[in-house]
SERO-4910 file (N, C-alpha, C, O; in steps of 0.05 Angstrom, whole numbers):
BEGIN
 pado doro    nc1    nc2    nc3   cac1   cac2   cac3    cc1    cc2    cc3    oc1    oc2    oc3
  Met    A    465   -438   -164    444   -453   -177    440   -443   -205    434   -419   -209
  Ser    A    443   -460   -225    440   -451   -253    411   -449   -261    393   -461   -248
  Asn    A    405   -434   -282    378   -431   -292    366   -457   -300    343   -463   -295
  Asn    A    382   -474   -314    372   -500   -324    364   -518   -300    344   -532   -301
  Phe    A    380   -516   -279    373   -532   -255    347   -523   -243    332   -540   -233
  Asn    A    342   -497   -243    317   -487   -232    293   -498   -247    274   -508   -234
  Ile    A    293   -498   -273    271   -508   -289    267   -538   -284    245   -548   -282
  Lys    A    289   -553   -283    288   -581   -278    276   -587   -251    259   -605   -248
  Phe    A    284   -571   -231    273   -574   -204    243   -570   -204    228   -586   -192
  Ile    A    233   -550   -218    205   -545   -220    190   -568   -232    170   -578   -222
  Asn    A    200   -577   -256    186   -598   -270    187   -625   -255    167   -640   -255
  Asp    A    209   -630   -241    210   -655   -225    190   -655   -203    178   -676   -197
  Arg    A    186   -632   -190    167   -631   -167    138   -634   -177    121   -644   -161
  Leu    A    132   -627   -201    105   -629   -211     99   -655   -225     76   -661   -232
  Asn    A    120   -672   -228    116   -699   -239    101   -699   -265     83   -716   -269
  Gly    A    108   -681   -283     96   -681   -309     66   -674   -309     51   -684   -326
  Glu    A     57   -657   -291     29   -649   -289     19   -638   -316     32   -622   -329
  Asn    A     -4   -648   -325    -15   -639   -350    -27   -611   -347    -43   -606   -329
  Ile    A    -20   -594   -365    -31   -566   -365    -50   -562   -388    -43   -564   -411
  Glu    A    -76   -558   -381    -96   -554   -401    -93   -527   -415    -81   -509   -404
  Ser    A   -105   -525   -438   -105   -499   -452   -125   -481   -438   -144   -490   -426
  Gly    A   -121   -455   -440   -139   -436   -428   -124   -412   -416   -100   -409   -420
  Leu    A   -139   -395   -403   -127   -371   -390   -121   -377   -361   -138   -386   -346
  Tyr    A    -96   -372   -353    -88   -377   -325    -83   -350   -312    -66   -334   -321
  Val    A    -97   -345   -290    -94   -321   -275    -74   -327   -252    -81   -341   -233
  Val    A    -50   -318   -256    -28   -327   -239    -19   -305   -219    -11   -283   -227
  Ala    A    -20   -311   -194    -11   -292   -173     20   -293   -172     32   -315   -173
  Thr    A     32   -270   -171     61   -268   -169     69   -252   -144     52   -239   -132
  Pro    A     94   -254   -135    103   -241   -110     97   -211   -109     98   -197   -129
  Ile    A     90   -202    -85     86   -173    -80    112   -159    -72    112   -135    -69
  Gly    A    133   -174    -69    159   -162    -62    181   -182    -64    197   -181    -83
  Asn    A    182   -201    -46    202   -221    -46    197   -242    -68    177   -256    -67
  Leu    A    215   -244    -88    210   -262   -110    210   -291   -103    200   -308   -118
  Ser    A    220   -298    -79    219   -326    -70    191   -335    -62    187   -359    -57
  Asp    A    172   -317    -61    145   -324    -53    129   -337    -76    107   -345    -72
  Ile    A    141   -338   -100    127   -351   -122    123   -381   -117    141   -393   -105
  Thr    A    101   -392   -126     96   -421   -122    108   -437   -144    113   -427   -166
  Ile    A    114   -462   -139    125   -480   -159    106   -483   -183    114   -482   -206
  Arg    A     80   -485   -176     60   -489   -198     59   -464   -215     56   -465   -239
  Ala    A     60   -440   -202     59   -415   -218     82   -414   -238     78   -406   -261
  Leu    A    106   -421   -229    129   -421   -247    125   -441   -270    132   -435   -293
  Ser    A    114   -464   -264    109   -484   -285     89   -474   -305     93   -477   -329
  Ile    A     68   -461   -296     48   -450   -315     60   -428   -332     56   -428   -357
  Ile    A     75   -410   -320     87   -388   -336    106   -399   -356    107   -390   -379
  Ser    A    123   -419   -348    143   -430   -366    130   -446   -389    142   -450   -410
  Ser    A    106   -456   -385     92   -472   -405     74   -455   -423     62   -466   -442
  Ser    A     71   -429   -417     52   -412   -432     62   -405   -459     86   -400   -464
  Asn    A     43   -404   -478     49   -394   -505     53   -364   -504     67   -352   -521
  Leu    A     39   -351   -485     41   -322   -482     35   -315   -453     18   -326   -440
  Val    A     51   -295   -443     46   -285   -416     39   -255   -419     53   -239   -430
  Leu    A     15   -249   -408      6   -221   -408     13   -208   -381      7   -219   -360
  Cys    A     26   -185   -383     35   -172   -358     33   -142   -361     33   -131   -383
  Glu    A     30   -128   -338     28    -99   -338     53    -86   -350     51    -70   -369
  Asp    A     76    -93   -339    101    -82   -348    121   -104   -353    129   -117   -333
  Thr    A    129   -109   -377    146   -132   -383    173   -129   -369    186   -149   -363
  Arg    A    182   -104   -364    208   -101   -351    207   -111   -322    227   -123   -313
  Ile    A    185   -107   -309    182   -117   -281    179   -147   -281    191   -161   -265
  Ser    A    162   -158   -299    157   -187   -300    182   -202   -308    186   -225   -299
  Lys    A    200   -190   -324    224   -204   -332    243   -208   -309    261   -226   -310
  Lys    A    241   -192   -288    258   -196   -264    251   -223   -252    269   -237   -242
  Leu    A    226   -230   -252    217   -256   -241    225   -279   -259    237   -299   -250
  Thr    A    219   -277   -285    226   -299   -303    256   -303   -305    266   -326   -308
  Ser    A    272   -281   -304    301   -284   -306    312   -298   -282    331   -314   -284
  Lys    A    301   -292   -258    310   -304   -234    308   -335   -235    325   -349   -225
  Tyr    A    287   -344   -248    282   -373   -249    288   -385   -276    280   -408   -282
  Gly    A    302   -371   -293    311   -382   -318    289   -389   -338    292   -408   -353
  Ile    A    267   -374   -337    244   -379   -355    246   -361   -379    247   -337   -377
  Lys    A    244   -373   -402    243   -358   -427    215   -361   -439    206   -383   -444
  Cys    A    201   -339   -442    173   -340   -452    167   -315   -467    180   -294   -464
  Ser    A    146   -317   -483    137   -294   -499    119   -277   -481    101   -287   -468
  Met    A    125   -251   -479    110   -232   -462     99   -209   -478    110   -200   -498
  Arg    A     75   -201   -470     62   -177   -482     51   -160   -459     40   -171   -440
  Ser    A     53   -134   -462     41   -117   -441     10   -117   -443     -1   -118   -465
  Phe    A     -2   -117   -420    -32   -117   -419    -40    -99   -396    -35   -105   -373
  His    A    -52    -76   -402    -59    -56   -382    -85    -42   -390    -96    -48   -411
  Gln    A    -94    -24   -373   -121    -12   -377   -122      4   -403   -144      8   -414
  His    A    -99     13   -413   -100     30   -437   -100     14   -463   -107     24   -484
  Asn    A    -92    -12   -462    -91    -28   -487   -107    -54   -485   -106    -71   -503
  Ser    A   -122    -57   -463   -136    -83   -458   -155    -90   -480   -157   -114   -488
  Lys    A   -170    -71   -491   -190    -77   -511   -176    -88   -536   -185   -107   -548
  Lys    A   -155    -75   -544   -140    -84   -568   -127   -111   -563   -128   -128   -581
  Met    A   -116   -116   -539   -103   -141   -533   -123   -164   -531   -117   -187   -538
  Ile    A   -147   -158   -521   -167   -180   -519   -173   -191   -547   -177   -215   -550
  Asp    A   -175   -173   -567   -180   -182   -594   -157   -199   -605   -161   -215   -623
  Ile    A   -133   -195   -594   -110   -211   -602   -109   -238   -587   -102   -259   -598
  Val    A   -116   -237   -561   -113   -260   -544   -135   -281   -548   -130   -305   -548
  Leu    A   -160   -272   -552   -182   -291   -554   -178   -312   -577   -183   -335   -573
  Pro    A   -170   -303   -601   -165   -323   -622   -144   -344   -614   -146   -367   -622
  Lys    A   -123   -335   -600   -102   -354   -591   -114   -374   -571   -107   -398   -572
  Leu    A   -131   -365   -554   -143   -383   -534   -162   -403   -548   -164   -426   -540
  Lys    A   -176   -394   -569   -193   -412   -584   -178   -433   -599   -189   -454   -606
  Leu    A   -152   -428   -604   -134   -447   -617   -121   -466   -596   -101   -479   -601
  Asn    A   -132   -465   -571   -123   -483   -549    -95   -476   -540    -80   -494   -532
  Gln    A    -88   -451   -540    -62   -443   -529    -65   -439   -498    -86   -436   -487
  Ile    A    -41   -438   -486    -40   -433   -457    -30   -404   -454     -8   -397   -463
  Ile    A    -46   -388   -441    -39   -360   -437    -41   -353   -407    -61   -359   -394
  Ser    A    -20   -340   -397    -20   -332   -369    -25   -302   -367    -15   -286   -383
  Leu    A    -40   -294   -347    -44   -266   -340    -31   -261   -313    -39   -273   -293
  Ile    A    -12   -243   -312      1   -236   -287      1   -205   -284     -3   -191   -303
  Ser    A      4   -196   -259      6   -167   -255     34   -161   -245     51   -179   -241
  Asp    A     40   -135   -241     67   -128   -231     72   -140   -204     95   -147   -197
  Ala    A     51   -144   -188     54   -155   -161     27   -165   -151      7   -151   -154
  Gly    A     27   -189   -139      2   -199   -127    -16   -213   -146     -8   -224   -166
  Thr    A    -42   -213   -139    -62   -228   -154    -75   -210   -175    -86   -189   -168
  Pro    A    -75   -218   -200    -87   -202   -221   -117   -196   -216   -131   -212   -203
  Thr    A   -126   -172   -224   -153   -161   -223   -159   -149   -195   -179   -135   -192
  Ile    A   -141   -153   -175   -146   -140   -149   -133   -113   -150   -109   -109   -144
  Ser    A   -149    -93   -159   -139    -66   -164   -118    -66   -187   -101    -49   -188
  Asp    A   -120    -86   -204   -102    -89   -227   -119    -97   -251   -141   -106   -248
  Pro    A   -109    -93   -276   -124   -100   -300   -129   -130   -303   -114   -146   -291
  Gly    A   -148   -137   -320   -152   -165   -327   -181   -174   -325   -188   -195   -338
  Leu    A   -198   -160   -311   -225   -169   -307   -240   -171   -334   -255   -190   -338
  Asp    A   -236   -151   -351   -250   -151   -377   -242   -175   -394   -259   -186   -408
  Leu    A   -217   -184   -393   -208   -207   -407   -221   -233   -396   -230   -250   -411
  Ile    A   -222   -235   -370   -234   -258   -357   -264   -260   -364   -274   -282   -370
  Gln    A   -277   -237   -363   -306   -237   -370   -311   -246   -399   -330   -261   -404
  Lys    A   -293   -238   -417   -296   -246   -445   -291   -276   -448   -305   -289   -464
  Cys    A   -272   -286   -434   -266   -315   -435   -290   -331   -425   -298   -351   -437
  Ile    A   -302   -322   -403   -326   -336   -393   -349   -335   -413   -363   -354   -418
  Glu    A   -352   -311   -425   -373   -307   -446   -369   -326   -469   -388   -335   -481
  Lys    A   -344   -331   -477   -337   -348   -500   -332   -377   -493   -323   -393   -509
  Asn    A   -339   -384   -468   -335   -412   -458   -306   -421   -459   -301   -445   -465
  Ile    A   -288   -403   -454   -259   -410   -453   -252   -414   -424   -260   -398   -407
  Lys    A   -238   -435   -418   -232   -442   -390   -213   -421   -377   -194   -411   -390
  Val    A   -220   -414   -352   -204   -395   -337   -195   -410   -311   -211   -421   -297
  Phe    A   -169   -410   -306   -158   -423   -283   -145   -403   -264   -132   -384   -273
  Ser    A   -149   -406   -238   -137   -389   -218   -113   -403   -206   -116   -426   -195
  Ile    A    -90   -391   -207    -66   -402   -194    -60   -384   -170    -47   -363   -173
  Pro    A    -69   -392   -146    -68   -374   -123    -40   -369   -113    -21   -384   -118
  Gly    A    -37   -347    -98    -11   -340    -87    -13   -314    -72    -33   -308    -60
  Pro    A      8   -298    -72     10   -274    -56    -12   -254    -62    -21   -250    -85
  Ser    A    -21   -240    -41    -41   -219    -43    -35   -199    -20    -35   -206      3
  Ala    A    -31   -174    -27    -26   -153     -7    -49   -150     12    -46   -143     35
  Val    A    -74   -154      1    -98   -152     18    -97   -172     41    -99   -164     64
  Ile    A    -94   -197     34    -95   -218     55    -70   -217     72    -71   -221     96
  Gly    A    -47   -212     59    -22   -211     75    -23   -189     96    -13   -193    118
  Ser    A    -34   -166     88    -35   -144    107    -56   -149    129    -51   -143    153
  Leu    A    -78   -161    122    -99   -167    142    -89   -186    163    -92   -181    187
  Val    A    -76   -208    155    -68   -228    175    -45   -218    193    -40   -229    214
  Ser    A    -30   -198    184     -8   -187    200    -16   -163    217      0   -153    233
  Ser    A    -41   -155    214    -50   -130    227    -59   -135    256    -59   -116    272
  Gly    A    -67   -159    262    -78   -164    289   -107   -156    292   -118   -157    314
  Ile    A   -119   -147    270   -147   -138    270   -164   -162    260   -155   -178    245
  Ser    A   -189   -163    269   -206   -186    264   -207   -193    234   -210   -176    217
  Thr    A   -204   -219    229   -206   -230    202   -233   -244    197   -237   -256    175
  Glu    A   -251   -243    216   -276   -258    214   -293   -248    191   -304   -265    175
  Gln    A   -296   -222    188   -310   -210    165   -295   -185    156   -286   -169    173
  Phe    A   -291   -182    130   -276   -158    121   -285   -151     93   -295   -168     78
  Ser    A   -280   -126     86   -285   -116     58   -261   -102     48   -247    -87     63
  Phe    A   -255   -105     22   -233    -92      9   -245    -70     -9   -262    -76    -26
  Leu    A   -236    -45     -5   -248    -22    -20   -230    -11    -42   -236      9    -53
  Gly    A   -208    -25    -48   -190    -15    -69   -175     10    -61   -168     13    -37
  Phe    A   -170     27    -80   -156     53    -74   -176     74    -65   -199     74    -73
  Val    A   -166     93    -49   -183    115    -39   -191    132    -63   -174    140    -79
  Pro    A   -217    138    -66   -226    155    -88   -214    183    -87   -206    192    -66
  Arg    A   -211    195   -110   -199    222   -111   -219    245   -111   -214    265    -99
  Asp    A   -243    241   -123   -262    263   -124   -277    265    -97   -281    245    -83
  Arg    A   -285    289    -91   -296    295    -64   -322    280    -58   -325    269    -36
  Lys    A   -340    278    -77   -365    265    -72   -362    235    -67   -373    225    -47
  Thr    A   -346    222    -83   -342    193    -79   -326    187    -54   -330    167    -40
  Lys    A   -307    205    -48   -291    202    -23   -309    204      2   -305    190     21
  Lys    A   -329    222      1   -348    225     23   -363    198     28   -366    190     51
  Ile    A   -372    186      6   -386    160      8   -367    139     19   -375    123     36
  Phe    A   -342    140     11   -322    121     20   -318    124     50   -318    104     65
  His    A   -315    149     60   -312    154     88   -336    144    104   -333    133    126
  Glu    A   -360    150     94   -384    142    108   -387    112    111   -395    102    131
  Arg    A   -379     98     89   -381     69     90   -363     58    112   -370     40    127
  Ile    A   -338     69    114   -320     59    134   -330     66    162   -328     50    180
  Ser    A   -342     90    165   -351     98    192   -373     80    203   -375     76    227
  Lys    A   -389     69    185   -412     52    193   -407     22    191   -424      6    198
  Ser    A   -383     15    181   -378    -13    176   -376    -30    201   -362    -23    220
  Arg    A   -390    -52    202   -388    -71    224   -369    -93    218   -368   -114    232
  Glu    A   -352    -90    198   -332   -110    191   -305    -95    186   -305    -71    181
  Thr    A   -284   -109    187   -257    -98    181   -256    -87    153   -267    -99    134
  Ile    A   -244    -64    150   -241    -51    123   -212    -50    115   -195    -45    132
  Ile    A   -207    -56     90   -180    -55     79   -180    -38     54   -198    -40     37
  Phe    A   -160    -21     51   -157     -5     26   -128      1     20   -111     -1     38
  Phe    A   -122     10     -4    -96     18    -13    -94     49    -14   -114     62    -19
  Glu    A    -70     59    -10    -66     88    -13    -38     94    -21    -19     79    -15
  Ser    A    -34    116    -35     -8    125    -44      8    137    -20     -4    150     -3
  Pro    A     34    133    -19     50    145      3     49    175      3     52    188     24
  Lys    A     44    188    -20     42    217    -22     17    228     -9     16    251      0
  Arg    A     -4    211     -8    -30    221      2    -38    208     29    -59    215     40
  Ile    A    -22    190     39    -30    174     62    -37    191     87    -56    185    100
  Ile    A    -20    210     94    -25    226    118    -51    242    115    -67    242    134
  Lys    A    -55    255     93    -79    271     89   -104    253     90   -125    260    101
  Thr    A   -101    229     78   -124    210     77   -131    202    106   -155    201    112
  Leu    A   -112    196    122   -118    188    150   -129    211    166   -146    207    183
  Ile    A   -119    235    162   -129    258    176   -159    263    168   -175    268    185
  Asp    A   -165    261    142   -192    264    133   -210    243    144   -233    248    152
  Leu    A   -200    218    146   -215    196    156   -220    196    186   -240    185    196
  Gln    A   -202    209    200   -203    209    229   -229    219    240   -240    208    260
  Ile    A   -240    240    228   -265    251    238   -288    232    235   -308    234    250
  Phe    A   -286    213    217   -308    194    212   -305    169    229   -326    156    236
  Ile    A   -281    161    237   -278    135    251   -269    139    280   -265    119    295
  Gly    A   -264    164    289   -257    168    316   -231    156    323   -211    160    309
  Asp    A   -230    140    345   -205    129    355   -202     99    349   -189     85    365
  Arg    A   -213     90    327   -213     61    322   -184     51    315   -167     67    308
  Lys    A   -181     25    318   -155     13    314   -148     11    284   -165      5    268
  Val    A   -123     18    278   -114     19    250    -87      5    248    -71      6    266
  Ser    A    -83     -9    225    -57    -20    220    -48    -11    192    -63    -14    172
  Leu    A    -25      1    191    -13     10    166      9     -9    158     28    -13    173
  Val    A      6    -22    135     26    -42    126     40    -31    101     27    -25     81
  Arg    A     66    -29    103     81    -16     81    103    -35     72    117    -47     88
  Glu    A    107    -37     45    128    -53     33    129    -82     43    150    -93     50
  Leu    A    105    -94     44    103   -122     55    121   -141     39    121   -141     14
  Thr    A    135   -158     53    154   -178     43    180   -167     32    197   -182     23
  Lys    A    183   -140     32    207   -128     21    226   -121     43    220   -124     67
  Lys    A    250   -111     36    271   -105     55    262    -85     76    269    -88     99
  Asn    A    247    -65     67    239    -43     85    210    -47     96    196    -28    101
  Glu    A    202    -72     98    175    -78    109    170    -64    136    188    -65    153
  Glu    A    146    -52    138    140    -39    163    110    -41    169     93    -38    151
  Ile    A    103    -47    194     75    -49    203     72    -30    227     86    -33    247
  Ile    A     54    -11    224     49      8    246     21      3    256      1      6    242
  Asn    A     19     -5    281     -7    -11    294    -14     10    315      4     21    328
  Gly    A    -40     15    319    -49     33    340    -74     47    332    -86     40    311
  Asn    A    -84     66    348   -107     81    340    -98    100    318    -75    105    314
  Ile    A   -118    111    303   -111    126    279    -95    151    285    -78    159    269
  Asn    A    -99    163    309    -84    187    316    -54    180    320    -37    195    311
  Asn    A    -49    158    333    -21    149    337     -7    142    311     17    147    308
  Val    A    -22    130    293    -10    122    267     -3    148    251     18    149    239
  Ile    A    -21    168    252    -15    193    239     10    206    250     28    215    236
  Lys    A     12    207    277     35    219    290     61    205    282     82    218    278
  Asn    A     59    178    281     83    163    273     92    170    245    116    173    240
  Leu    A     73    173    226     80    179    199     91    207    196    109    212    180
  Glu    A     81    226    213     90    254    211    119    257    221    131    277    215
  Thr    A    129    237    235    157    239    244    177    230    222    201    234    224
  Lys    A    166    217    201    183    206    180    191    228    160    175    245    152
  Glu    A    216    227    152    226    247    133    213    242    105    207    261     91
  Lys    A    210    217     98    197    210     73    183    183     76    193    165     89
  Ile    A    160    181     63    145    156     63    146    143     36    139    156     16
  Leu    A    155    119     34    158    105      8    143     79      8    138     67     29
  Gly    A    137     68    -16    127     41    -18     97     39    -20     82     57    -15
  Glu    A     89     14    -27     61      8    -28     49      7      0     61     -5     18
  Ile    A     25     19      4     13     20     30    -14      8     30    -31     14     13
  Thr    A    -19     -9     50    -46    -21     55    -54    -12     83    -39    -14    102
  Ile    A    -79     -3     85    -91      5    110   -112    -15    119   -130    -23    103
  Val    A   -111    -24    143   -131    -42    155   -144    -28    178   -130    -18    196
  Ile    A   -171    -26    179   -185    -11    199   -205    -30    213   -220    -44    200
  Ser    A   -205    -29    239   -224    -46    255   -253    -37    251   -258    -14    244
  Ala    A   -271    -55    255   -300    -50    252   -309    -31    274   -297    -30    296
  Cys    A   -330    -16    268   -343      0    289   -361    -18    305   -366    -41    298
  Asn    A   -370     -8    328   -390    -23    343   -412     -4    351   -411     19    345
  Ser    A   -433    -15    364   -456      1    370   -450     26    387   -463     47    384
  Arg    A   -430     23    404   -422     46    420   -411     69    403   -416     93    409
  Asp    A   -397     62    382   -387     83    364   -409     99    352   -405    123    345
  Leu    A   -433     87    349   -455    100    335   -474    115    353   -487    134    343
  Ile    A   -477    107    378   -499    119    393   -491    135    418   -504    154    426
  Glu    A   -468    127    431   -461    141    456   -441    164    450   -417    161    455
  Ile    A   -452    185    440   -436    208    431   -440    232    449   -463    241    452
  Ser    A   -419    242    461   -422    264    480   -420    291    465   -410    292    442
  Asp    A   -429    312    478   -426    339    467   -397    346    463   -390    360    444
  Glu    A   -380    337    481   -351    343    479   -339    330    454   -323    343    440
  Gln    A   -348    306    448   -338    293    423   -346    308    398   -330    312    380
  Ile    A   -371    317    398   -381    333    375   -365    358    372   -357    366    350
  Leu    A   -360    373    394   -346    398    393   -316    394    385   -305    410    371
  Asp    A   -305    372    395   -277    366    387   -275    361    357   -256    370    344
  Ser    A   -295    347    346   -295    342    317   -299    368    302   -287    372    280
  Ala    A   -315    386    313   -320    412    300   -294    428    299   -288    441    279
  Lys    A   -278    427    320   -253    441    321   -233    430    300   -218    444    287
  Asp    A   -234    403    297   -217    390    277   -223    400    249   -206    401    232
  Leu    A   -249    406    245   -257    414    218   -255    444    212   -258    453    190
  Glu    A   -249    460    233   -248    489    230   -228    497    208   -233    516    193
  Leu    A   -206    483    207   -185    490    188   -193    486    159   -182    497    141
  Glu    A   -214    470    155   -224    464    128   -241    486    117   -247    487     93
  Asn    A   -250    505    134   -267    528    126   -292    519    111   -298    529     90
  Leu    A   -305    499    122   -328    487    108   -354    502    114   -374    498    100
  Gly    A   -355    518    134   -380    531    142   -394    515    163   -390    490    165
  Ile    A   -410    528    180   -423    514    202   -443    492    192   -443    470    203
  Ser    A   -458    499    172   -478    480    162   -465    454    152   -474    432    158
  Thr    A   -445    458    135   -431    434    124   -417    418    146   -417    394    146
  Thr    A   -404    433    164   -391    419    187   -411    403    203   -405    380    210
  Ala    A   -434    415    209   -454    401    225   -464    376    210   -469    355    222
  Lys    A   -467    378    184   -477    356    168   -457    332    169   -465    309    173
  Leu    A   -431    339    165   -410    318    165   -409    304    192   -406    279    194
  Ile    A   -410    320    214   -408    308    241   -433    291    247   -431    270    259
  Ala    A   -456    301    239   -481    286    243   -480    259    229   -489    239    240
  Glu    A   -470    260    204   -468    234    189   -448    216    202   -451    191    202
  Lys    A   -426    227    212   -405    211    224   -416    196    249   -413    172    252
  Tyr    A   -430    211    267   -438    200    292   -467    189    292   -477    179    312
  Gln    A   -481    193    269   -509    185    267   -526    199    288   -542    186    302
  Val    A   -523    225    290   -539    241    309   -553    263    293   -548    267    269
  Ser    A   -570    278    307   -585    299    294   -567    322    285   -550    332    300
  Lys    A   -571    331    260   -556    353    250   -562    378    266   -545    395    271
  Arg    A   -588    381    274   -596    405    290   -581    406    316   -572    427    325
  Arg    A   -578    382    329   -563    381    354   -534    391    350   -524    407    366
  Val    A   -521    381    329   -494    389    324   -492    419    318   -474    433    328
  Tyr    A   -510    428    301   -510    457    293   -513    475    317   -498    495    320
  Gln    A   -532    468    334   -537    485    358   -513    485    377   -506    505    389
  Leu    A   -500    461    380   -476    460    397   -454    478    387   -440    491    403
  Ile    A   -450    477    361   -428    494    349   -435    523    353   -417    539    360
  Ile    A   -460    531    348   -468    559    351   -465    569    380   -454    590    385
  Glu    A   -474    552    398   -472    560    427   -443    562    436   -436    578    453
  Asn    A   -426    545    425   -398    545    433   -383    570    422   -362    577    432
  Lys    A   -394    582    401   -381    606    390   -389    632    404   -377    652    399
  Arg    A   -410    631    421   -419    655    434   -400    664    456   -404    684    469
***
């Protein structure tokens, strides 16, 4: 299939659809380049300028479909400068596309500040829907899709991470977040004390050749990962909601088991008691006394 034939195929299917001027937020494949929509290809090929995180990555997509277009990098380090360049072009009724390296722009990717500026300046913003690692991972996890929250990437600093863990522990809806393959095992081990034995789905390299989905309780998922020589690829974690039983029917044995899990962290009895009390929503005094009595 030649490049020219590809473009003709796209245009024929759209029957000469009129494309208005404005900013187009275009979702692109998260792995398999065939997941791009016909309309997305048409918008990109018709754009006066395409803004992308890394032009080298985006050119793999445009080259596959024979699209020649002007590209400029747009990321968190140059967004302020680029917005000053892009807004005048949009005011001149140009068509500009915003894409990310993979998936839907602004979902843990740059672009929100540009969209906000466009709205402020009454410049039209159009969404061209398509692939999203968040939704793709959720629907393949087998975990409830009725209500869910996406928390982005796991925080790095200790204080924010604690808040992150607490939110997940108390959540009555499905939780989704991203994590690096280098930190995924430690993250799940840290999280385990807060969510107990809840159901977890780890989705790795979705739509790519090495796609993998690991389902089970969090302990089983950790054990599975620990058997791997190396963990690679983008990772999305989906965690089932807690229920009332998770919060109120807590035995002394569960508390002591959690205390043993934390012993290696050398946090001290007071800090350990506080963390366990927050996890299970029980009295810190009860936890503290149980730990002290168990040490005698």
